[in-house]
SEMARSE-946150 format. One record per residue (C-alpha): x, y, z; residue in three letters. Coordinates in steps of 0.02 Angstrom, whole numbers, padded with zeros to 5 digits, always signed. Example, Ala and Ser with C-alpha at 12.3 -4.5 7.8 and 13.67 -1.06 7.14 Angstrom:
+00615-00225+00390ala +00684-00053+00357ser 
! end
This chain:
+01255-00736+02851met +01425-00637+02868arg +01526-00787+02789ile +01395-00793+02650leu +01429-00588+02629gln +01611-00610+02646ala +01620-00747+02505leu +01490-00654+02396arg +01594-00489+02419ser +01742-00608+02376leu +01665-00670+02207ile +01624-00499+02157leu +01796-00442+02172thr +01859-00569+02074phe +01718-00558+01934phe +01766-00361+01939arg +01968-00400+01918lys +01922-00515+01774ile +01811-00382+01686leu +01937-00230+01700phe +02070-00362+01619leu +01964-00293+01460trp +01874-00157+01508val +01954+00029+01506arg +01837+00176+01553thr +01827+00368+01539asp +01747+00446+01683val +01688+00622+01710ser +01602+00706+01894gly +01693+00559+01987asn +01749+00684+02146ser +01682+00748+02298arg +01714+00922+02236glu +01620+00902+02073ala +01477+00806+02162leu +01471+00941+02311gly +01441+00802+02426leu +01401+00843+02614asp +01509+00718+02722pro +01373+00700+02860asp +01239+00628+02750lys +01260+00448+02673pro +01268+00420+02476val +01173+00302+02376cys +01231+00276+02194tyr +01082+00238+02065val +01098+00147+01895leu +00964+00140+01768gln +00940-00049+01722tyr +01005-00206+01849ser +01173-00276+01768ser +01289-00355+01845met +01425-00293+01731ser +01365-00099+01753ser +01380-00135+01946arg +01566-00201+01940leu +01604-00047+01840val +01514+00064+01974leu +01614+00004+02108glu +01775-00004+02025gln +01752+00178+01987glu +01710+00219+02170val +01855+00131+02233leu +01972+00229+02096arg +01905+00399+02146ser +01910+00363+02333asn +01720+00408+02347leu +01603+00353+02492pro +01590+00148+02456gly +01457+00075+02361ala +01470-00086+02461glu +01416+00007+02614ala +01223-00027+02663ser +01079+00096+02753leu +00997+00018+02907pro +00807-00009+02873val +00680-00136+02963lys +00667-00270+02827asn +00851-00279+02799gly +01007-00175+02750pro +00989-00075+02577val +01148-00067+02492his +01226+00098+02455ser +01202+00074+02262phe +01032+00021+02196phe +00958-00002+02016phe +00803+00084+01954leu +00739-00044+01855tyr +00757-00241+01835arg +00702-00319+01668arg +00576-00456+01641ile +00607-00603+01518gly +00761-00649+01445gly +00837-00769+01316leu +00679-00896+01302phe +00554-00765+01369gln +00472-00625+01293lys +00555-00473+01372arg +00441-00362+01454gln +00437-00177+01516thr +00555-00156+01663pro +00489-00141+01823val +00563-00028+01982pro +00672-00151+02086thr +00647-00181+02263ser +00813-00102+02316glu +00726+00061+02250phe +00573+00043+02350lys +00652+00008+02517ala +00758+00152+02487leu +00595+00258+02475val +00540+00163+02633arg +00688+00207+02719tyr +00662+00381+02688gly +00489+00395+02736leu +00522+00295+02905glu +00666+00427+02937his +00605+00597+02910pro +00734+00675+02989asp +00867+00572+02892lys +00928+00621+02720asp +01019+00505+02598val +01111+00599+02438gln +01066+00484+02284ile +01200+00504+02141ile +01132+00439+01969pro +01266+00362+01879val +01260+00349+01676ser +01364+00206+01609leu +01388+00187+01404phe +01488+00050+01328trp +01528+00136+01175gly +01453+00304+01131arg +01401+00267+00954ser +01232+00350+00902pro +01084+00234+00842asp +01102+00245+00647lys +00918+00204+00581glu +00937+00033+00458lys +01111-00006+00508ser +01077-00196+00594leu +01262-00200+00643val +01268-00034+00730lys +01102-00080+00820leu +01164-00229+00878leu +01348-00199+00945leu +01330-00005+01008ser +01263+00051+01175asp +01105+00145+01099thr +00945+00206+01158trp +00866+00020+01169ser +00886-00089+01315val +01008-00229+01281ala +00987-00395+01320gly +01110-00523+01406arg +01180-00589+01229leu +01178-00415+01156gln +01265-00352+01326lys +01397-00472+01300leu +01444-00414+01124leu +01438-00252+01177ile +01568-00272+01317ile +01678-00377+01211met +01673-00248+01062leu +01654-00072+01146his +01722-00118+01330gly +01888-00022+01300arg +01790+00136+01264asn +01674+00139+01411thr +01612+00310+01468tyr +01548+00331+01652val +01468+00497+01718gln +01442+00529+01904phe +01294+00674+01903asn +01253+00789+02041gln +01157+00705+02188pro +00985+00716+02234leu +00907+00735+02386ser +00797+00590+02452leu +00713+00692+02594lys +00664+00839+02458gln +00602+00731+02331val +00477+00627+02439ile +00433+00772+02563glu +00257+00803+02502glu +00204+00621+02499tyr +00246+00569+02673arg +00083+00457+02705his +00091+00382+02518ser +00235+00261+02481glu +00172+00220+02307glu +00162+00414+02266arg +00325+00436+02320ala +00411+00284+02214asn +00326+00355+02088arg +00399+00543+02105lys +00566+00470+02125leu +00570+00345+01975ala +00491+00477+01857arg +00639+00613+01920ile +00785+00493+01906leu +00702+00409+01741arg +00697+00601+01653thr +00871+00615+01724his +00937+00461+01637phe +00848+00505+01478arg +00920+00690+01472arg +01108+00629+01498val +01073+00499+01369arg +01014+00630+01249gln +01174+00723+01286ala +01296+00587+01283val +01222+00488+01125leu +01131+00626+01029gly +00985+00589+00933pro +00946+00438+00817asp +01065+00469+00663leu +00991+00434+00489ser +01086+00340+00367his +01185+00475+00251arg +01127+00399+00081arg +00946+00401+00165thr +00969+00566+00215leu +01027+00640+00055val +00888+00548-00035glu +00759+00641+00083gly +00827+00805+00046leu +00791+00797-00127val +00612+00729-00086arg +00563+00879+00043thr +00440+00992-00044gln +00558+01142-00041ala +00677+01060-00149val +00561+00989-00260lys +00494+01172-00299glu +00660+01238-00328ala +00709+01077-00450ile +00523+01136-00551arg +00578+01313-00538glu +00773+01291-00598thr +00705+01175-00744ala +00594+01305-00792arg +00711+01470-00786gln +00861+01365-00860asp +00770+01270-00982asp +00843+01113-00932ile +00751+00942-00892pro +00686+00913-00722pro +00794+00748-00714glu +00957+00833-00734lys +00914+00985-00626val +00860+00837-00486arg +01027+00741-00505ala +01112+00908-00478lys +01020+00940-00321ala +01077+00758-00259tyr +01239+00815-00311lys +01233+00963-00182tyr +01160+00861-00044ala +01305+00723-00062asp +01425+00880-00071glu +01354+00951+00088ile +01299+00815+00209ala +01419+00751+00352ala +01436+00563+00386ser +01480+00551+00560met +01562+00392+00590ser +01615+00350+00782ile +01746+00245+00730val +01834+00402+00656thr +01786+00506+00813ile +01877+00385+00911arg +02021+00369+00797phe +02032+00566+00805leu +02007+00577+01000glu +02163+00473+01002val +02273+00576+00881val +02222+00732+00958leu +02257+00673+01129ser +02425+00645+01055trp +02438+00815+00967leu +02387+00920+01107trp +02489+00841+01220asn +02623+00862+01106arg +02597+01062+01056ile +02506+01125+01212tyr +02553+01127+01389asn +02362+01103+01432gly +02192+01122+01400ile +02080+01208+01526ala +01901+01198+01510val +01800+01315+01605asn +01602+01316+01643asn +01568+01155+01523ile +01408+01135+01645arg +01316+01263+01522val +01346+01122+01380ala +01287+00977+01474lys +01151+01057+01542glu +01066+01130+01391val +01121+00983+01281ala +00993+00857+01368gln +00817+00949+01306asp +00879+01059+01161asn +00957+01058+00981ala +01118+01147+01037val +01215+01271+00919val +01386+01304+00975tyr +01441+01480+00925val +01644+01476+00962pro +01759+01630+00911cys +01869+01581+00750his +02044+01602+00797arg +02121+01455+00713ser +02094+01313+00622his +02131+01205+00785ile +01959+01265+00851asp +01839+01164+00778tyr +01942+00996+00814leu +01980+01055+01002leu +01787+01093+01038leu +01733+00928+00973ser +01864+00853+01075tyr +01830+00945+01228val +01647+00906+01216leu +01672+00718+01179tyr +01802+00700+01316lys +01666+00786+01439asn +01524+00645+01395gly +01444+00750+01257leu +01416+00701+01072met +01515+00803+00959pro +01425+00937+00853pro +01393+00952+00654his +01519+01065+00616ile +01495+01192+00465ala +01661+01190+00366ala +01708+01289+00219gly +01716+01197+00042ile +01895+01235+00043asn +01929+01115+00166leu +01848+00977+00075asn +02031+00929-00008met +02090+00757-00023pro +02118+00662+00128ile +02075+00785+00247val +01893+00810+00183gly +01835+00641+00214pro +01909+00620+00379ile +01821+00780+00411leu +01661+00723+00363arg +01671+00571+00473arg +01713+00693+00615gly +01554+00778+00599gly +01595+00915+00453ala +01466+00970+00332phe +01522+01079+00196phe +01468+01241+00111met +01500+01357-00018arg +01566+01529+00032arg +01427+01616-00066ser +01272+01537-00149phe +01158+01692-00155lys +01158+01675-00346asp +01121+01487-00344asn +00935+01457-00272pro +00949+01277-00304leu +01100+01253-00194tyr +01036+01372-00076ala +00877+01276-00036thr +00958+01114-00008val +01072+01171+00107phe +00929+01265+00197asn +00835+01086+00201glu +00992+01013+00266tyr +01000+01127+00416met +00815+01123+00443his +00844+00925+00464val +00986+00938+00582met +00885+01068+00688phe +00716+00969+00685thr +00809+00799+00721arg +00891+00887+00871gly +01072+00873+00814tyr +01207+00997+00896ser +01276+01102+00761val +01437+01208+00772glu +01460+01360+00649tyr +01575+01524+00671phe +01476+01684+00666val +01638+01778+00618glu +01640+01685+00446gly +01830+01671+00443gly +01964+01674+00551arg +02005+01843+00645ser +02188+01897+00585arg +02196+02021+00724thr +02138+01942+00865gly +01977+02039+00895arg +01800+01976+00866met +01758+02006+00690leu +01578+02084+00652gln +01456+01943+00638pro +01386+01863+00486arg +01192+01840+00472pro +01202+01701+00367gly +01191+01549+00463met +01103+01636+00601leu +00965+01684+00474ala +00958+01508+00418met +00938+01439+00604thr +00798+01559+00651val +00702+01534+00490arg +00718+01343+00529ser +00669+01362+00702phe +00517+01466+00644leu +00455+01352+00540arg +00467+01190+00665asn +00495+01245+00843his +00441+01093+00940arg +00642+01073+00976lys +00705+01211+01066pro +00866+01281+01014ile +00985+01374+01122val +01153+01444+01065phe +01299+01404+01178val +01446+01547+01143pro +01619+01483+01169val +01795+01585+01182tyr +01936+01481+01126val +02108+01559+01203gly +02270+01517+01135tyr +02434+01582+01221glu +02525+01567+01048lys +02407+01549+00888val +02478+01432+00767met +02453+01529+00626glu +02517+01682+00705gly +02666+01710+00582arg +02559+01675+00426ser +02427+01815+00499tyr +02563+01934+00518leu +02601+01912+00319gly +02427+01946+00276glu +02408+02084+00383leu +02560+02165+00276arg +02465+02130+00126gly +02541+01962+00085lys +02403+01864-00010lys +02305+01725+00090lys +02363+01556+00037gln +02235+01429-00013lys +02218+01260+00106glu +02297+01122+00031ser +02377+00958+00076val +02557+01031+00048phe +02513+01181+00175gly +02457+01060+00288leu +02623+00956+00268ala +02704+01132+00317lys +02604+01151+00464thr +02674+00979+00536val +02841+01028+00551arg +02777+01149+00688lys +02728+01012+00803leu +02902+01019+00888ser +02859+01190+00937lys +02771+01223+01119ser +02615+01351+01092phe +02581+01366+01290gly +02409+01319+01345arg +02236+01338+01282val +02070+01380+01361ala +01909+01337+01314val +01769+01442+01407asn +01594+01401+01386phe +01480+01572+01391gly +01302+01600+01449glu +01178+01510+01350ala +01062+01602+01232ile +00900+01527+01207pro +00823+01571+01025leu +00653+01579+01086glu +00696+01724+01206asp +00779+01833+01080val +00617+01803+00968leu +00505+01850+01110asn +00603+02018+01125glu +00589+02059+00945thr +00418+01998+00891his +00300+01928+01046pro +00178+01878+00923ser +00298+01764+00817trp +00219+01595+00870arg +00036+01650+00797asn +00117+01674+00609glu +00124+01545+00490ala +00308+01501+00401tyr +00361+01409+00264asp +00535+01382+00199ser +00509+01536+00090glu +00444+01655+00205tyr +00555+01788+00275arg +00450+01909+00395pro +00488+02086+00386ser +00561+02079+00571trp +00688+01946+00531leu +00828+02065+00507pro +00807+02137+00687glu +00806+01966+00758ala +00959+01904+00678val +01051+02071+00704glu +01011+02059+00896lys +01059+01878+00915leu +01214+01903+00830ala +01272+02039+00943thr +01220+01947+01091arg +01328+01794+01042val +01473+01899+01005ala +01444+01993+01167ala +01429+01835+01269asn +01594+01750+01171ile +01692+01897+01232asn +01615+01897+01404ala +01687+01721+01418ser +01864+01769+01386val +02013+01685+01473ala +02148+01800+01512val +02330+01742+01510asn +02497+01784+01544pro +02537+01837+01374ile +02382+01936+01345gly +02424+02039+01501met +02614+02061+01459thr +02562+02119+01277ala +02436+02232+01349thr +02556+02324+01466val +02714+02337+01358leu +02611+02393+01191leu +02568+02543+01321gly +02731+02596+01319thr +02814+02731+01206asp +02970+02610+01158arg +02892+02440+01198leu +03019+02413+01324ala +03000+02435+01516met +03107+02408+01683asp +03051+02233+01734glu +03011+02280+01913ser +02893+02430+01847gln +02824+02308+01729leu +02777+02163+01859ile +02702+02290+01960arg +02594+02370+01832leu +02529+02193+01776met +02482+02155+01955asp +02393+02315+01967gln +02301+02301+01806tyr +02248+02107+01857ala +02199+02186+02029asn +02079+02312+01928leu +01993+02169+01831leu +01963+02072+01985lys +01889+02213+02084ala +01759+02235+01954phe +01741+02076+01859pro +01682+02120+01683tyr +01585+01943+01695ala +01576+01780+01795arg +01619+01678+01638thr +01784+01786+01621val +01944+01686+01693thr +02092+01756+01758met +02288+01684+01747pro +02374+01593+01894glu +02512+01684+01975gly +02571+01856+01980ser +02668+01979+01857gly +02840+01905+01900lys +02782+01734+01837asp +02707+01803+01680trp +02869+01897+01620val +02966+01732+01642thr +02834+01628+01560tyr +02821+01753+01409cys +03016+01744+01392glu +03020+01564+01395asn +02896+01567+01257met +03014+01679+01159gly +02893+01833+01154leu +02994+01948+01240val +03175+01986+01261thr +03279+02033+01424arg +03413+02144+01403gln +03524+02144+01564pro +03551+02316+01650gln +03653+02368+01811gln +03507+02472+01873leu +03384+02340+01836gly +03329+02216+01670asp +03236+02284+01538ile +03089+02177+01461ile +03051+02233+01290ala +02966+02180+01127leu +03077+02169+00958glu +03048+02136+00777gly +02893+02045+00720ser +02858+02014+00906asn +02813+02189+00928ala +02669+02170+00801ile +02616+01975+00838leu +02581+02034+01005met +02464+02169+00965thr +02344+01997+00924tyr +02370+01937+01109tyr +02322+02111+01169arg +02149+02132+01058asn +02104+01970+01131asn +02076+02059+01310ile +02048+02248+01252gln +01867+02237+01282his +01898+02196+01472leu +01997+02369+01492phe +01894+02470+01363ala +01802+02587+01491leu +01925+02614+01617pro +02047+02645+01482ser +01930+02779+01405leu +01909+02864+01563ile +02091+02886+01568ala +02106+02930+01398ser +02016+03097+01445leu +02156+03146+01537phe +02286+03140+01409glu +02273+03323+01391asn +02181+03379+01544lys +02213+03410+01724asp +02042+03397+01793ser +01870+03365+01729leu +01700+03377+01811gln +01635+03196+01834arg +01477+03240+01731glu +01581+03291+01580lys +01673+03118+01604ile +01526+03027+01612val +01439+03128+01456phe +01607+03098+01343leu +01633+02916+01379ala +01452+02889+01352ser +01438+02970+01192val +01609+02857+01150ala +01527+02700+01215tyr +01396+02639+01065pro +01548+02641+00943tyr +01647+02541+01065leu +01516+02434+01106gln +01486+02383+00911ser +01674+02371+00887glu +01737+02277+01043leu +01564+02200+01073phe +01544+02256+01260leu +01404+02187+01352lys +01322+02332+01434tyr +01162+02418+01361glu +01185+02585+01316pro +01045+02647+01451asp +01142+02564+01595glu +01313+02615+01533val +01311+02769+01631glu +01303+02675+01807gly +01446+02571+01758val +01540+02713+01706ile +01520+02792+01876asn +01574+02629+01964gln +01730+02636+01864trp +01762+02811+01911ile +01738+02766+02081asp +01865+02624+02074leu +01991+02710+01999met +01969+02841+02145ile +01986+02720+02271glu +02144+02629+02178gln +02227+02791+02170gly +02217+02808+01974leu +02127+02971+02000ile +02083+03100+02138val +01918+03173+02183glu +01891+03347+02256glu +01731+03432+02282asp +01647+03356+02113gly +01793+03368+02007arg +01918+03237+01953ile +02098+03261+01943tyr +02227+03172+01858arg +02390+03124+01986pro +02555+03236+01980glu +02675+03213+01836glu +02806+03099+01884gly +02721+02981+01994thr +02677+02797+02005asp +02485+02838+01994ala +02510+02941+01835met +02620+02822+01764leu +02481+02678+01782arg +02342+02805+01710leu +02440+02853+01562arg +02471+02671+01514val +02303+02628+01540leu +02250+02757+01426ser +02348+02687+01301arg +02257+02517+01297phe +02111+02612+01192ile +02190+02777+01127ile +02230+02703+00960gln +02029+02657+00931thr +01988+02827+00978leu +02112+02912+00872glu +02052+02797+00716arg +01886+02883+00763tyr +01939+03049+00753his +02027+03028+00580ile +01879+02984+00500ala +01783+03115+00588ile +01924+03241+00534gly +01912+03181+00348ile +01720+03207+00342leu +01731+03394+00415arg +01880+03439+00309lys +01777+03384+00140tyr +01623+03474+00220gly +01425+03409+00231ser +01370+03342+00066gly +01536+03321-00017arg +01590+03140+00001ile +01521+02963+00003ser +01520+02828+00138ala +01636+02737+00029ala +01754+02866-00003glu +01768+02921+00171leu +01806+02751+00213glu +01954+02743+00073glu +02017+02912+00139gln +02027+02866+00317ser +02110+02699+00282thr +02238+02791+00192leu +02276+02923+00317leu +02272+02798+00458ala +02402+02692+00359glu +02527+02857+00347arg +02502+02894+00536met +02546+02714+00572ser +02688+02734+00474ile +02746+02906+00543leu +02707+02858+00730phe +02777+02695+00715gly +02607+02619+00780leu +02629+02417+00764asn +02443+02382+00772ala +02383+02320+00602pro +02208+02331+00641glu +02240+02537+00649phe +02209+02545+00469phe +02091+02400+00454asp +01961+02459+00317lys +01812+02345+00408ser +01838+02444+00574leu +01802+02604+00469phe +01659+02557+00383arg +01596+02499+00543asn +01613+02662+00642phe +01529+02750+00485ile +01397+02629+00488ala +01362+02662+00668asn +01370+02852+00643met +01227+02842+00510gln +01138+02717+00625lys +01153+02844+00778asn +01104+02977+00674gly +01265+03074+00671val +01270+03076+00494ile +01148+03053+00366thr +01153+03004+00173thr +01077+03111+00058asp +00989+03058-00128asp +01165+03058-00205asn +01246+02949-00084gly +01336+03100-00004leu +01361+03111+00195leu +01282+03258+00271ser +01296+03321+00468tyr +01264+03430+00607thr +01347+03566+00711glu +01337+03403+00835gly +01469+03334+00750leu +01589+03476+00753asn +01569+03470+00947glu +01613+03297+00949val +01774+03322+00846ala +01821+03467+00984glu +01820+03344+01112asp +01969+03263+01022ala +02086+03379+01097arg +02056+03298+01265leu +02124+03135+01194val +02251+03165+01045leu +02421+03219+01069ser +02481+03389+00988val +02574+03301+00852glu +02437+03189+00797lys +02305+03315+00797arg +02415+03423+00692gln +02449+03258+00580ala +02271+03236+00542ile +02264+03434+00510gln +02418+03422+00380gln +02358+03256+00293val +02171+03281+00286thr +02217+03464+00184met +02322+03362+00073leu +02190+03226+00038gly +02072+03397+00006ala 
! end
């Protein structure tokens, strides 16, 4: 018997080595740490369908990963059970009718072992294996035959699949199940215990397959033709023909042209090509890609239509996210791309990589709008994963931009029409240590015209590939089920009838709530890096320079502040300490060192001083509340705790709207008190008899408090500029547009007078948002003539400015507002 087993093992080893002369695998979850294995419990691997090739791949990957062996066995009465088994075996073959697969005897033996040994447990690890990852294409016989799809392949088909796709094999080890827990309630019924475990494993394999392969894809031409035949598009064609007095056939041809312009043509060949190219690219320009919290995407992709909503910092964003998802066993999403990217050479590649193209504005073209809406509806109802940027364009300042409602509204309306397939939003933060477009952003912020995308522009970008852009972090945030947002906004939404044209009155509120939550969850997943920390501290100094040892100490202290009161569990902190971070920034060419006998000085010089505001702005929201508290002591030795809480609470709604802070207004008082307690504990402020004091001048604690206040003080100064101008003109004397314009001009003037390096200080959109929020909060109102009115409450807020603004800046605001009046 032992001789036969040894011979059998030798033969299998021979076949495995032969197979892996050809097969190449990409594996995820293949470590004891990732699986969370208990070393005291036996392990059993399970594959879905019996297959010699699958077994050989499993054994190879187990050996490579140093996991518990797949050749070991569990002792049972009727013979050993190997530490791997197949859930189902096929019946039928080349010359017999193929029948429904049935559970294997090894599966039944394992359940019997669990029932006979109630004190023992077995860790069952489901392993999913895909020979190539091409999603099924309807009406494509070649793809159906030669790709690993939703269907169960026969022996001949499997052989062809291995020959064609063996070098692109994906293996995913998944979290173990407890045999003891699964069959606990069926101790006296082996048949029911078998059915329960089979059902759980069958559901698990189906969900993983959904996440990895995605839903069945329709042939692109079929999809485009189907869009033109939808009821909504037919009605739009008739209406356009009637209004423009054009023959319906011509309008129908135009609708087809629109659909063809929009639709993606995802090709697995292109995706594999891009994987190879992007792997080379990332290794050339980046020092590594850190992926955090990917399990969120893996979990929601199994049962939902997923909408990935990343922040938009660079053109690299969508390539990077698709690459990360594919490398982690998830189907790349269909990506909404601006029509400006549909240029020669690049456009067709992006389209085959999953991009669908949209015009920047189509509100004056109802036919195009209807076709695009129907395309999005098809995406969601079929369960495709989709990616779009809620900010619309790339952020030039490093801050999250105000979300645009267009794509979100389309998504919500599609879900209202058909909500059988749940939609879940997955926020993604993409953090760069050095953004590729950084220098061009500087030019645009200085007034240089934005350059249109072109092949020649792409060629210029290629020259940058010799430079290093540091590390990149891709952090997945907390998922947002659309259903939850609708339940909060309008609980009875399920009881209403919707069609493609219906826009309920509560839709804008739901879209706004969704947009705010998406932006807040992106910011709650920020990756703090050495460059962001260094920029934050150096930009908080008067001369953008600091003694090296002092800079190191401050960075360590501020990092400890964030760790002591974590903003969110999805925020990631950099490795190392302040000393490592200074060295890293110096090597990246972002700071300069000036040797000096009393200690080297680290400084920001030239364009780097402005560029570093970009990286400071990436993490500014993390310090918003402690910095706001610190700023109240700029011109005041002490304050009552209640006064601090009151002033910070008054300012919070405006900071929340601008920085997308996650705390709701009704909970922020508690959070402010927690920050006050922590700042007392860390020696930044002192409490005596209910009154809070700042440290003595000249002390290290006072330096820490003052630099901390500078992290947010320019934002507060901007608010007071708008308030100062409004008060100078008087109630009912200036419109919102005029106030926005005057505020921008004054901020730009102060930026020059005081040497402020932050381009967003005079960003018109930030003033527009602040004015809109004052209207929303009832601080100012608009009369019938469009002029702004306010009450005495605004004067009280302005008087509190003396706590934050320096004497020089208060005088500058007063002088310039007098000139403006």
